[in-house]
C-alpha positions as CSV (number, residue, x, y, z in Angstrom):
1,M,0.0,0.0,0.0
2,L,1.3,3.4,-1.0
3,L,-0.2,5.3,2.0
4,R,2.1,6.5,4.8
5,R,1.8,9.4,7.1
6,T,3.8,12.6,6.6
7,S,3.4,16.3,6.4
8,S,1.7,17.9,3.3
9,I,1.6,21.3,1.7
10,L,-2.1,20.6,1.2
11,S,-3.1,20.6,4.9
12,I,-6.7,21.5,5.3
13,L,-6.8,22.1,9.0
14,S,-8.1,25.7,8.6
15,T,-10.7,24.9,6.0
16,P,-14.4,25.0,6.7
17,S,-14.6,21.2,6.1
18,L,-13.2,20.6,9.5
19,T,-13.8,23.8,11.4
20,S,-17.5,24.6,10.7
21,P,-20.0,23.5,13.3
22,A,-21.7,21.0,11.0
23,S,-18.3,19.4,10.1
24,R,-17.3,19.2,13.8
25,R,-20.4,17.1,14.4
26,L,-19.4,14.8,11.6
27,Y,-15.6,14.5,11.9
28,G,-14.8,15.4,15.5
29,M,-14.5,18.1,18.1
30,I,-11.6,20.7,18.2
31,D,-9.8,20.8,21.6
32,K,-7.9,23.7,23.1
33,R,-4.8,22.9,21.0
34,G,-6.8,23.2,17.8
35,V,-6.7,19.5,17.2
36,V,-9.8,17.8,15.8
37,K,-10.7,14.7,17.9
38,R,-12.2,11.8,16.0
39,V,-15.8,11.0,16.9
40,Y,-17.0,9.0,13.8
41,R,-16.8,5.2,14.1
42,N,-17.5,3.7,10.7
43,V,-16.0,4.6,7.3
44,E,-17.4,3.2,4.1
45,Y,-18.0,4.3,0.5
46,S,-21.0,3.9,-1.8
47,K,-21.9,4.3,-5.5
48,G,-24.4,6.9,-6.6
49,N,-25.6,8.2,-9.9
50,D,-22.8,10.8,-10.1
51,G,-19.9,8.9,-8.7
52,Y,-18.6,7.3,-5.5
53,S,-19.0,8.9,-2.0
54,V,-17.0,8.4,1.2
55,L,-19.3,8.0,4.2
56,L,-18.5,8.7,7.9
57,D,-21.1,7.0,10.1
58,G,-23.3,7.0,7.0
59,K,-22.9,10.7,6.2
60,P,-21.2,11.6,2.9
61,L,-18.1,13.8,3.0
62,K,-18.0,17.2,1.4
63,T,-15.1,19.4,0.2
64,P,-13.9,22.6,1.9
65,K,-16.2,24.6,-0.4
66,G,-19.2,22.4,0.6
67,Q,-19.4,20.4,-2.6
68,P,-20.2,16.7,-2.4
69,L,-17.0,14.7,-2.5
70,L,-17.9,12.7,-5.6
71,L,-15.1,10.5,-6.9
72,P,-14.8,9.0,-10.4
73,T,-13.8,5.4,-9.5
74,E,-14.4,2.8,-6.8
75,R,-10.7,2.4,-6.2
76,L,-10.2,6.1,-5.5
77,A,-13.2,6.0,-3.0
78,A,-11.6,2.9,-1.4
79,V,-8.2,4.4,-0.8
80,I,-9.6,7.7,0.5
81,S,-11.9,5.7,2.8
82,Q,-8.8,4.0,4.0
83,E,-7.1,7.3,4.8
84,W,-10.1,8.3,7.0
85,A,-10.3,4.9,8.6
86,Q,-6.6,5.1,9.6
87,Q,-7.1,8.2,11.6
88,E,-6.8,7.4,15.3
89,E,-7.9,9.6,18.2
90,E,-6.9,12.8,16.4
91,I,-7.7,13.6,12.8
92,R,-4.6,14.6,10.9
93,P,-5.6,16.1,7.5
94,H,-2.0,16.5,6.6
95,S,-1.6,12.7,6.5
96,M,-4.4,12.4,4.0
97,H,-2.8,13.3,0.6
98,L,-5.4,11.6,-1.5
99,N,-8.3,13.3,0.3
100,S,-6.5,16.6,-0.2
101,L,-5.9,16.0,-3.9
102,A,-9.6,15.1,-4.4
103,H,-10.5,18.4,-2.7
104,T,-8.2,20.2,-5.1
105,A,-9.6,18.5,-8.2
106,I,-13.2,19.2,-7.2
107,D,-13.0,22.7,-5.6
108,N,-10.3,23.9,-8.0
109,P,-9.3,26.6,-5.4
110,I,-7.3,28.7,-7.9
111,S,-9.9,28.3,-10.7
112,E,-7.6,26.6,-13.2
113,T,-8.7,25.2,-16.5
114,N,-7.2,22.0,-17.7
115,E,-5.3,24.1,-20.2
116,Q,-3.8,26.2,-17.4
117,R,-2.9,23.0,-15.5
118,V,-1.0,21.8,-18.5
119,E,0.8,25.1,-19.0
120,S,1.8,25.1,-15.4
121,I,3.4,21.7,-15.7
122,L,5.1,22.6,-19.0
123,Q,6.7,25.6,-17.4
124,T,8.8,23.4,-15.2
125,L,10.4,21.6,-18.2
126,S,12.9,24.4,-19.0
127,G,14.3,24.1,-15.4
128,D,14.0,20.4,-15.1
129,P,17.0,19.2,-13.0
130,V,17.4,16.1,-15.2
131,C,18.3,18.4,-18.1
132,L,20.7,20.6,-16.0
133,R,24.1,19.1,-15.4
134,I,26.9,20.5,-13.2
135,S,30.3,19.8,-14.6
136,E,32.2,19.9,-11.2
137,P,33.0,18.0,-9.3
138,E,33.7,15.4,-11.9
139,E,32.4,12.5,-9.8
140,F,29.0,14.3,-9.5
141,F,29.0,15.0,-13.3
142,V,29.4,11.3,-13.9
143,M,26.7,10.4,-11.4
144,Q,24.3,12.9,-13.1
145,N,24.9,11.3,-16.5
146,E,24.5,7.8,-15.2
147,K,21.2,8.5,-13.3
148,W,19.6,11.2,-15.4
149,G,20.9,10.4,-18.9
150,P,18.6,7.3,-19.4
151,L,15.6,9.2,-18.0
152,L,16.1,12.0,-20.5
153,E,16.6,9.6,-23.3
154,W,13.4,7.7,-22.3
155,F,11.4,11.0,-22.1
156,N,12.6,12.0,-25.6
157,T,11.5,8.7,-27.0
158,L,8.2,8.7,-25.3
159,Y,7.2,12.1,-26.6
160,G,9.1,12.1,-29.8
161,V,11.2,15.2,-28.9
162,S,14.9,16.0,-28.8
163,I,15.6,17.8,-25.5
164,K,19.3,18.1,-24.8
165,P,21.0,18.6,-21.4
166,E,22.5,22.0,-20.5
167,I,25.9,22.0,-18.8
168,D,26.4,24.5,-16.0
169,G,23.3,26.4,-17.1
170,F,20.2,27.5,-15.3
171,F,17.7,26.7,-18.0
172,I,17.3,24.6,-21.1
173,D,16.1,25.8,-24.5
174,V,12.9,23.8,-25.2
175,T,11.8,24.4,-28.7
176,E,8.2,25.4,-29.5
177,D,7.7,22.3,-31.5
178,S,8.8,20.1,-28.5
179,L,6.5,22.1,-26.2
180,A,3.6,21.6,-28.6
181,I,4.1,17.8,-28.7
182,V,4.2,17.5,-24.9
183,R,1.3,19.9,-24.5
184,K,-0.8,17.8,-26.9
185,K,-0.2,14.6,-25.0
186,L,-0.8,16.1,-21.6
187,S,-4.0,17.8,-22.8
188,R,-5.5,14.4,-23.3
189,H,-5.8,13.9,-19.5
190,D,-8.7,14.9,-17.3
191,K,-8.6,17.1,-14.2
192,W,-8.0,14.1,-11.9
193,H,-4.9,13.0,-13.8
194,L,-3.5,16.5,-14.1
195,T,-4.1,17.3,-10.4
196,G,-2.1,14.3,-9.3
197,L,0.6,14.8,-12.0
198,K,1.0,18.5,-11.0
199,F,1.3,17.5,-7.3
200,G,4.0,15.0,-8.2
201,V,5.9,17.4,-10.5
202,D,5.8,20.1,-7.9
203,S,7.1,17.7,-5.2
204,C,10.1,16.4,-7.2
205,R,10.5,19.5,-9.4
206,S,10.7,17.3,-12.5
207,L,8.2,16.4,-15.2
208,I,10.7,13.8,-16.5
209,I,11.2,12.0,-13.2
210,M,7.5,12.1,-12.5
211,S,6.6,10.8,-15.9
212,S,9.1,8.0,-15.5
213,L,7.6,7.0,-12.2
214,L,4.0,7.0,-13.6
215,E,5.0,4.9,-16.5
216,G,6.8,2.4,-14.3
217,V,10.2,3.1,-15.8
218,I,11.6,3.7,-12.3
219,T,10.4,2.8,-8.8
220,C,9.3,5.4,-6.2
221,E,12.7,4.8,-4.4
222,E,14.6,5.5,-7.6
223,A,12.5,8.6,-8.2
224,V,13.3,9.9,-4.8
225,F,17.0,9.2,-5.3
226,S,17.0,10.9,-8.7
227,S,15.1,13.9,-7.3
228,L,17.6,14.3,-4.5
229,L,20.7,13.4,-6.5
230,E,23.0,16.2,-5.3
231,S,22.0,15.4,-1.7
232,Q,22.7,11.7,-2.3
233,F,26.1,12.6,-3.7
234,Q,26.9,14.5,-0.6
235,V,25.8,11.6,1.5
236,R,28.1,9.3,-0.4
237,K,31.0,11.7,0.1
238,W,30.4,13.0,3.7
239,G,27.9,10.7,5.2
240,R,24.2,11.1,6.3
241,V,23.0,13.8,8.5
242,E,21.2,12.1,11.3
243,W,17.4,12.3,10.7
244,G,17.8,15.2,8.2
245,H,18.2,13.2,5.1
246,D,15.8,10.5,6.3
247,V,13.0,13.0,6.8
248,E,13.5,14.6,3.5
249,E,13.5,11.3,1.6
250,A,10.4,10.0,3.6
251,E,8.4,13.1,2.9
252,L,9.2,13.0,-0.8
253,W,8.5,9.3,-1.0
254,N,5.1,9.9,0.5
255,R,4.2,12.7,-1.8
256,L,5.3,10.9,-5.0
257,S,3.6,7.6,-4.0
258,A,0.4,9.5,-3.3
259,A,0.6,11.3,-6.6
260,V,1.0,8.0,-8.4
261,L,-1.8,6.3,-6.5
262,F,-4.2,9.2,-7.0
263,V,-3.6,9.2,-10.8
264,T,-3.9,5.5,-11.2
265,A,-6.8,5.1,-8.9
266,A,-8.8,7.9,-10.5
267,S,-8.4,6.4,-14.0
268,E,-9.5,2.8,-13.3
């Protein structure tokens, strides 16, 4: 199972979905520390005419904007139900990545169209770390070519483009033709796929790494390693910083695995 608990930039602690009087009766009561205490006992999901709903003690969940939390597939409803079922005495929204991503897809808090979502993802390509190589130290340059070279080659083959790495630069020059090809393929996806993809890309700062992970070219552990390549080089050279590197890797692992699970569960 790809669910683990970690902090998330999509925390919804301050949203009406948990702090309104009606929501407190459903989810739990807020104590003096601002922590929501769990009061519901049963978590399940059901199918309706417009999609799947997650039920807490028989009552359907809603989004922070008060919309019904209607999900496109049974599998997505099942994994979000599991997130709620795994909450213990205290409800920790920051541990529920899939629930938060569903809120984002439905509520669309910054009013993005699918075209805008695609453009936002495309903007990261010119600064994709997989394409930006540092020539010194030489050992790190070799490591970049070994780890990132095959991913860039795979990405070029997948999309039928010819993106080349930049040495000691800050950006790569992606041609308009290449952008148009990638844009066309990304535009085929719906809001659910694009929401999960964007979350993954923002987490690892790389469309190439996230695409490789979604297509099964690399594992989540390999995606984390590739995303934190410079840090991994420093670890090999100087050793690990106690807890520091472990926390960073664990957080990224959780975000990337949640992004993959959200995309795949929403499409089945």
